[in-house]
N, C-alpha and C positions, 0 to 999 in steps of 0.2 A: 193784285194792285199794280199800277203802272210804275215803272222804274223812274225815280226822281230825275235821272239824267235826261229823260224825254223832254223835260221842260227847260233844258239848258238854253235853247235859242230865245225863249221868252225872258229868262233871267238875264241873259247877256244883252238884251235890248235896253236894260236899265243902266243908268250911269254908274251907280254904286258897284254892282256886281261886275260890270264890264271892266272896271278899273282895278279889281282885286288882283294881286299877284297869283299866278296859277298854283303856286304851292300852298296858297290859302283857300282859293276857290274850289279846287278839286276835292280836298278833304271835307269841305263844307257840304258839297253835293253828296259825297259818299256817306255822310252821317245823316242825311235828310230822311225824313219819314213823311210820306204823303198823308194828309188828313183832309177829308172832304166833309164839310159841314152842310147840314140841311138848313133851309130857310128858318130863321128864328133860333137856331142852335147857338149856344154860347161857347166861345173859344176859351175865354178866361174872364174872371171878374176882378175888379180892383181889390187888392188885398190878398189875392191868391199867391201862393209861393211861385217864384220865378220858374218857368218851365220851358223856356226856349226863345229862339229867334224864328220869326215867321216870314214867309214870302207868299204873296198872293200870285198864283200862277194861272188861275182861271176864275172867272166870275168877279165878285167883289165882296168885301166885308165892310159892314157898317160898324163904326165905333161910337158908342153912346154912353151917356152918363146919366145918373139919376140923383136928384137932390130933393131936399125938403124932408119934412117929418113923414114917418111911415104912412100915415093915413092920407097925407097930402102930396106924396112923392110924385115928381114929374120926371119923365125921361126926355132927353134931348139928344138929337143926332149931332155928334161932334165932328165926324169926318167919315168919308167913304173912301176906302182904299181899293185900287184896281191894279192889275198886273202892270209891271213887275215890282210892285211896292214891297219893301222889306220893313218889318217892324218888330218891336218887342214890347214887353210890358211897360218899361220905363219910358220909352220914346212915345208911346201912345198917351200916357197920362202926364208927362212932364211938360 
């Protein structure tokens, strides 16, 4: 799998990461694990235990919500995130 540092130029093109102090940004990259999702694969569901901070470095991820009774449930696209967007469970649903 590719070294997460490979994506540093993409991450630095975003305002949030570009303004981090180096003593915070470098360990963040060092702890990173790359994860590639296939179309339709779920990263996490509402109510799952917190499991990380995420950055979109290639492609895009759609965030959707489902509401209504089980037999009438409907899904709605809430947002679509593209590089170099950072997000976590709380920020997505808050």
